[in-house]
C-alpha positions as CSV (number, residue, x, y, z in Angstrom):
1,M,-46.7,5.0,42.7
2,A,-47.6,2.7,44.4
3,P,-44.2,1.1,45.9
4,S,-43.6,-2.7,44.1
5,P,-41.2,-4.7,46.2
6,P,-37.6,-5.4,44.0
7,P,-36.6,-8.6,43.2
8,P,-33.5,-9.7,44.3
9,A,-30.5,-8.9,43.2
10,A,-28.6,-12.3,42.5
11,S,-32.0,-12.8,40.3
12,G,-32.4,-9.4,38.5
13,A,-28.3,-10.0,37.6
14,Q,-28.8,-13.4,36.7
15,Y,-32.2,-12.6,34.9
16,A,-29.8,-9.7,32.9
17,H,-27.3,-12.3,31.9
18,Q,-29.6,-14.8,30.7
19,F,-31.9,-12.5,28.5
20,L,-29.3,-9.7,27.1
21,N,-26.9,-12.8,26.3
22,T,-29.8,-14.3,23.7
23,A,-31.0,-10.9,22.6
24,L,-27.7,-9.6,21.6
25,S,-26.8,-12.6,20.0
26,Q,-29.4,-13.0,17.9
27,R,-28.9,-12.8,13.9
28,G,-31.2,-11.8,10.7
29,P,-34.2,-10.3,10.4
30,S,-34.6,-11.0,14.8
31,A,-31.5,-8.9,15.6
32,L,-31.6,-5.9,17.4
33,P,-30.5,-2.7,15.7
34,Y,-26.9,-2.4,16.9
35,A,-23.5,-2.0,16.1
36,E,-21.4,-5.2,16.5
37,D,-19.1,-3.3,18.2
38,V,-20.6,-1.8,21.3
39,K,-23.0,-4.8,21.9
40,W,-20.9,-6.2,24.4
41,L,-20.9,-2.6,26.1
42,I,-24.5,-1.8,25.8
43,R,-24.5,-4.9,27.7
44,N,-22.0,-4.5,30.7
45,H,-23.9,-1.1,31.2
46,L,-27.8,-2.9,31.1
47,V,-26.1,-5.8,33.5
48,A,-24.7,-2.7,35.9
49,L,-28.0,-1.3,36.0
50,A,-30.0,-3.8,37.1
51,D,-27.3,-5.2,39.4
52,A,-27.8,-1.4,41.3
53,F,-31.2,-1.2,40.7
54,P,-33.2,-4.2,40.1
55,S,-36.6,-2.9,40.0
56,L,-35.1,-2.1,36.4
57,R,-35.5,-5.0,34.0
58,P,-33.6,-4.8,30.4
59,R,-36.0,-6.5,28.0
60,A,-37.4,-5.5,24.1
61,A,-40.3,-3.5,23.3
62,L,-41.3,-1.8,20.3
63,F,-40.5,1.7,19.9
64,T,-42.3,4.3,17.8
65,H,-40.3,7.3,16.6
66,N,-41.9,10.8,15.7
67,D,-41.8,10.3,12.1
68,G,-43.5,6.5,12.2
69,R,-40.5,4.5,11.9
70,A,-41.1,1.7,14.2
71,A,-38.0,-0.8,15.9
72,H,-37.8,-3.4,18.5
73,L,-35.3,-1.2,20.5
74,L,-33.8,-2.7,24.2
75,Q,-35.7,-0.1,27.5
76,A,-35.1,-1.2,31.2
77,D,-38.2,-0.4,32.6
78,G,-39.6,-0.6,36.6
79,T,-39.1,2.2,39.3
80,I,-36.2,5.0,39.5
81,P,-36.4,5.6,43.4
82,M,-36.1,8.2,45.5
83,T,-36.1,10.0,48.9
84,H,-38.0,12.9,49.4
85,A,-38.5,14.6,52.8
86,G,-37.4,11.6,54.2
87,H,-39.3,8.9,52.8
88,L,-38.3,6.5,49.1
89,Y,-40.7,6.8,46.3
90,N,-40.1,4.8,43.2
91,L,-40.9,7.0,40.4
92,P,-42.3,4.5,37.3
93,A,-39.8,5.5,34.6
94,V,-38.8,3.5,31.2
95,I,-35.1,3.9,29.6
96,W,-35.1,3.1,26.1
97,L,-32.1,3.0,24.3
98,P,-32.0,3.7,20.9
99,E,-30.4,2.5,17.4
100,P,-27.0,4.6,17.8
101,Y,-26.8,3.9,21.6
102,P,-24.4,4.0,23.6
103,R,-23.2,7.0,20.8
104,A,-25.8,8.6,22.0
105,P,-27.6,9.1,24.9
106,P,-30.5,6.9,26.1
107,L,-34.6,8.2,26.4
108,V,-35.9,8.2,29.9
109,F,-40.1,8.9,29.7
110,L,-41.5,8.7,33.6
111,S,-44.8,7.0,33.2
112,P,-47.4,8.1,35.7
113,T,-50.3,5.5,36.6
114,R,-54.1,6.7,37.1
115,D,-53.6,8.9,40.1
116,M,-50.4,10.6,39.2
117,L,-49.5,14.1,37.7
118,I,-46.6,15.5,36.3
119,K,-45.3,18.6,38.0
120,P,-45.7,21.6,35.8
121,N,-43.1,23.8,34.4
122,H,-40.6,20.9,35.8
123,P,-36.4,21.8,34.6
124,L,-36.2,17.9,34.5
125,V,-40.0,16.5,32.7
126,D,-41.8,17.8,29.7
127,R,-45.5,17.1,29.6
128,S,-45.1,14.0,27.7
129,G,-43.1,12.9,30.5
130,L,-39.9,13.0,27.9
131,V,-36.6,13.8,30.9
132,A,-35.2,16.0,28.7
133,G,-33.3,18.2,30.3
134,A,-30.6,16.3,33.0
135,P,-27.7,17.8,33.1
136,Y,-26.2,13.9,32.6
137,L,-28.1,12.9,29.3
138,R,-26.7,16.6,27.8
139,S,-23.4,15.2,28.6
140,W,-23.3,12.3,27.2
141,V,-19.9,11.5,26.5
142,F,-19.2,8.1,25.0
143,P,-17.7,5.5,26.0
144,S,-17.7,6.9,29.6
145,S,-21.2,7.6,30.0
146,N,-23.4,4.8,31.4
147,L,-26.6,4.2,32.8
148,L,-25.7,3.1,36.1
149,D,-24.5,6.7,36.6
150,L,-27.6,8.3,34.6
151,A,-30.0,6.5,36.9
152,R,-28.4,8.0,40.3
153,S,-27.9,11.4,39.0
154,L,-31.5,11.1,37.7
155,S,-32.6,9.3,41.6
156,H,-30.7,12.6,43.1
157,L,-32.1,15.3,40.7
158,F,-36.1,13.9,41.8
159,G,-35.0,13.5,45.2
160,L,-34.6,17.1,44.6
161,D,-37.4,18.1,43.3
162,P,-40.1,15.7,42.5
163,P,-41.7,16.0,39.0
164,L,-44.8,13.6,39.8
165,F,-47.4,14.0,42.3
166,T,-50.7,12.5,43.6
167,R,-54.2,13.9,43.0
168,S,-56.6,14.0,45.3
169,A,-60.3,11.5,44.8
170,P,-63.2,13.8,44.5
171,P,-65.3,13.2,47.2
172,N,-68.8,11.7,46.9
173,P,-71.4,13.6,46.1
174,N,-74.5,11.4,48.0
175,P,-72.8,9.6,51.0
176,P,-75.1,7.4,52.3
177,P,-77.6,8.1,55.0
178,P,-76.8,7.0,58.5
179,T,-78.6,4.0,59.7
180,S,-78.0,4.4,63.7
181,S,-81.3,5.4,65.4
182,M,-80.0,7.8,67.3
183,T,-81.2,11.5,67.3
184,P,-79.5,13.2,63.7
185,A,-77.7,16.3,64.4
186,P,-79.1,19.3,63.3
187,A,-78.0,19.5,59.5
188,P,-75.7,21.9,58.6
189,S,-76.3,25.1,56.2
190,P,-76.3,23.8,52.5
191,R,-73.7,24.5,50.8
192,P,-72.0,24.8,47.2
193,P,-71.2,21.4,45.6
194,P,-67.5,21.8,44.7
195,S,-66.6,22.6,40.8
196,E,-65.2,20.3,39.2
197,A,-62.0,22.2,38.6
198,A,-61.7,22.3,42.7
199,M,-62.3,18.1,42.5
200,Y,-60.1,17.4,40.8
201,A,-57.2,20.0,41.7
202,P,-54.1,18.2,42.6
203,R,-52.6,18.7,45.8
204,P,-48.7,19.4,45.2
205,Y,-46.1,17.6,46.0
206,R,-48.2,14.5,48.3
207,F,-46.7,11.2,47.9
208,P,-47.2,7.9,49.2
209,A,-44.3,6.4,51.6
210,S,-43.3,3.3,50.8
211,P,-44.5,0.5,53.5
212,Q,-41.2,-1.1,55.2
213,L,-40.5,-5.0,54.3
214,A,-41.0,-6.7,57.3
215,A,-36.9,-8.0,58.4
216,R,-36.1,-11.3,57.2
217,P,-33.2,-13.4,57.2
218,P,-31.5,-13.9,53.8
219,P,-31.6,-16.8,52.1
220,T,-29.3,-19.5,52.5
221,E,-28.0,-20.9,49.2
222,D,-25.5,-23.7,48.3
223,P,-22.0,-23.1,47.8
224,S,-22.7,-25.4,44.9
225,E,-25.3,-24.0,43.4
226,V,-23.5,-20.6,43.6
227,F,-20.4,-21.6,42.7
228,K,-21.7,-23.2,40.0
229,R,-23.7,-20.2,38.9
230,N,-21.3,-17.9,39.1
231,A,-19.1,-20.3,36.4
232,I,-21.4,-20.4,34.0
233,A,-21.8,-16.7,34.4
234,K,-18.0,-16.3,33.9
235,L,-18.4,-18.8,31.1
236,V,-21.1,-16.9,29.2
237,D,-19.1,-13.8,29.3
238,T,-15.9,-15.3,28.3
239,A,-17.6,-17.1,25.6
240,Y,-19.3,-13.8,24.4
241,A,-16.1,-11.6,24.5
242,D,-13.9,-14.4,22.7
243,A,-16.9,-14.6,20.2
244,A,-17.1,-10.8,19.4
245,A,-13.1,-10.6,19.5
246,L,-13.5,-13.1,16.8
247,R,-16.0,-11.5,15.3
248,T,-14.1,-8.6,14.8
249,T,-11.5,-10.0,14.3
250,R,-12.8,-11.6,10.7
251,E,-14.5,-8.5,9.9
252,A,-11.2,-7.4,9.6
253,E,-10.1,-10.2,6.7
254,V,-12.8,-9.8,5.7
255,E,-12.4,-6.3,4.8
256,A,-8.8,-7.3,3.9
257,L,-10.3,-9.8,1.5
258,F,-12.4,-7.0,0.2
259,A,-9.7,-4.6,-0.4
260,V,-7.4,-7.3,-2.3
261,Q,-10.9,-8.6,-4.3
262,A,-11.2,-4.7,-5.6
263,E,-7.5,-5.2,-6.5
264,L,-7.4,-7.6,-9.3
265,R,-10.3,-6.9,-10.1
266,G,-8.6,-4.2,-11.2
267,R,-5.6,-5.8,-11.8
268,G,-7.5,-8.3,-14.4
269,V,-9.1,-5.1,-16.3
270,H,-5.5,-3.8,-16.9
271,V,-4.7,-7.5,-17.9
272,S,-7.4,-7.9,-20.5
273,D,-7.1,-4.6,-21.6
274,G,-2.9,-5.9,-22.3
275,V,-4.1,-9.0,-23.8
276,R,-6.7,-7.0,-26.3
277,R,-3.7,-4.9,-27.7
278,I,-1.7,-7.9,-28.1
279,T,-3.9,-9.7,-29.8
280,E,-5.0,-6.8,-32.0
281,E,-0.6,-6.5,-32.8
282,K,-0.7,-10.2,-33.5
283,E,-3.6,-9.8,-36.6
284,A,-1.1,-6.6,-37.5
285,L,1.8,-8.9,-37.8
286,E,-0.3,-12.1,-39.3
287,R,-1.4,-9.9,-42.2
288,R,2.3,-8.2,-42.4
289,L,3.7,-11.4,-42.7
290,L,1.1,-13.1,-45.1
291,D,2.0,-9.8,-47.1
292,V,5.7,-10.4,-46.8
293,M,5.1,-14.2,-48.5
294,G,2.7,-13.3,-51.4
295,A,6.0,-10.7,-52.1
296,T,8.2,-13.7,-51.4
297,N,6.3,-16.3,-53.9
298,V,6.6,-13.8,-56.7
299,I,9.9,-13.1,-56.8
300,E,10.8,-16.8,-56.4
301,T,8.5,-17.3,-59.4
302,W,10.1,-14.3,-61.0
303,V,13.3,-16.0,-60.3
304,A,12.9,-19.3,-61.6
305,E,11.8,-18.1,-64.6
306,N,14.3,-16.4,-65.2
307,R,16.7,-18.9,-64.5
308,K,15.6,-20.7,-67.2
309,G,17.3,-18.6,-69.7
310,T,20.4,-18.6,-68.4
311,A,21.1,-22.4,-68.2
312,D,24.0,-21.9,-70.7
313,D,26.6,-20.7,-69.4
314,D,27.8,-19.4,-72.7
315,A,25.0,-16.5,-72.7
316,E,25.9,-13.5,-73.0
317,A,25.5,-11.0,-69.7
318,D,23.4,-8.7,-71.8
319,S,20.9,-10.8,-72.7
320,A,20.0,-11.3,-69.1
321,I,18.5,-7.8,-68.5
322,Q,16.0,-6.8,-71.1
323,P,14.1,-3.2,-71.9
324,A,10.4,-3.7,-71.6
325,D,10.0,-1.3,-75.0
326,T,11.2,0.6,-78.0
327,L,11.8,3.3,-76.1
328,S,13.5,1.7,-73.1
329,R,16.3,-0.3,-75.5
330,Q,16.6,2.8,-77.1
331,M,17.7,4.9,-73.7
332,L,19.9,2.0,-72.7
333,E,21.8,2.4,-75.5
334,C,22.4,6.4,-75.5
335,T,23.1,6.0,-72.2
336,A,25.6,3.1,-72.1
337,T,27.0,5.5,-75.2
338,D,27.7,8.6,-73.8
339,L,28.9,6.5,-70.9
340,A,31.9,4.8,-72.7
341,L,32.7,7.7,-74.3
342,E,32.7,9.5,-71.1
343,D,35.6,6.5,-70.1
344,A,37.4,7.2,-73.8
345,I,37.5,10.9,-73.0
346,Y,39.2,9.9,-69.2
347,A,41.6,7.4,-70.9
348,L,42.8,10.2,-73.1
349,D,43.0,12.8,-70.4
350,K,45.7,10.0,-68.4
351,A,47.3,9.7,-71.4
352,V,48.1,12.9,-72.5
353,Q,49.6,13.6,-68.9
354,E,51.6,10.7,-69.3
355,G,52.8,11.5,-72.5
356,S,51.6,8.9,-74.4
357,V,49.3,10.6,-76.6
358,P,50.8,13.6,-78.5
359,F,48.9,16.8,-78.3
360,D,47.6,17.2,-81.7
361,G,46.1,13.3,-81.6
362,Y,44.5,14.2,-77.8
363,L,42.5,17.1,-79.2
364,R,41.7,15.5,-82.7
365,S,40.1,12.7,-80.5
366,V,38.5,14.4,-77.8
367,R,36.6,17.2,-80.6
368,A,35.4,13.9,-82.2
369,L,34.3,11.9,-79.2
370,A,32.4,15.4,-77.3
371,R,30.7,15.9,-80.5
372,E,29.9,12.2,-80.5
373,Q,28.9,12.5,-76.8
374,F,26.4,15.7,-77.6
375,F,24.3,13.7,-80.3
376,Q,23.9,10.7,-77.7
377,R,22.8,13.3,-75.2
378,V,20.4,15.3,-76.8
379,L,19.4,11.3,-78.7
380,G,18.6,10.4,-74.6
381,T,16.7,14.4,-73.8
382,K,14.5,13.3,-76.9
383,V,13.9,9.7,-76.0
384,N,12.9,10.6,-72.1
385,Q,10.9,13.0,-73.4
386,A,9.5,10.6,-75.7
387,Q,9.3,8.0,-72.9
388,Q,7.3,10.9,-70.6
389,Q,4.7,12.1,-73.2
390,A,3.5,8.2,-73.6
391,Q,3.6,7.6,-69.6
392,V,1.2,10.8,-69.5
393,A,-1.2,9.2,-72.8
394,R,-1.2,5.8,-70.9
395,M,-2.7,7.8,-68.1
396,A,-5.1,9.1,-69.4
397,A,-6.2,6.4,-71.1
398,R,-6.4,4.4,-67.1
399,A,-8.4,7.2,-65.8
400,P,-12.5,7.4,-65.2
401,P,-13.7,8.7,-68.3
402,Q,-15.1,11.9,-66.2
403,Y,-11.8,12.8,-66.1
404,A,-10.5,11.6,-69.5
405,S,-11.5,15.0,-70.9
């Protein structure tokens, strides 16, 4: 815990500004593992700490987690001043900023030198030097908690109960013989040599006092240089804040574009499905159109062939429709005769109602027509049965051999 003169506050703050602006603006593989939206807050915390405690300077170093992972993290390395028994002491300490900082508290380690020991069973510091029991760390709240208040709290608590003390150096078992020619004093009675535990037994709470620095007038600085340095620092701060705000805006725009892209991809799937269905429907309609065109060609061919036989205006109407076979012709004649007899009977009914035909003549005519109509209907029934039998025979002839029997 040998005290060392801290750097001036202005140079410490200026160094913190320059270092953090460079370290936190790096991108790619060399970028520090902190979230972009809190880098500006981390910078402000470390700058405020370096301004109030110039001995705690920010820097980047390799930190190894308990699970073996290693990462380059920011730290504030130096000493934390404390006042105990009216004397000022500097405790060597390192404040690490883990990846989730400032949403999670920092890690504070005391790094005692060779002549220092950690006080056993200290309420705030464990054997490894980790400051785990500090109330400010246990009650860390984002975003109000910060490094400056943490350092002030630790300085006050360490002053009440110092966590480090010095150990006495072991006595020299073989002191050099005196070179004086004077008569030696009688030798004292021999004492047993001190044990190893007694040689290294620590003296509790013994601190070397910090030397008082000689008072000297503060160095005078050129006002133009001070104004220039302050203007540059303010310009850098403004540029960094504008860059962070612009980055936040661009990230929001990119997120919105990603959302639009996802929506367009979904709509593209629906459009592709609709195009596929329309294509299938088009192909089905084209097939139906081909069928209709084929049927139209058949009808047009039939009409053209049948118009050749009706070119003569004197052709009879009965010759326009020809039965397919003899049974069809006979069925046509029976049906026509039946309908003609039905019309004749209807005409006789009208005539007898009007009195144009005598009743006796009406009965004789109706009896003769009804008899003839009966014969025609019987003949038509027989012809119909013959047609059905012929159709069954044709179907049996077209059936496969395994169904013919």
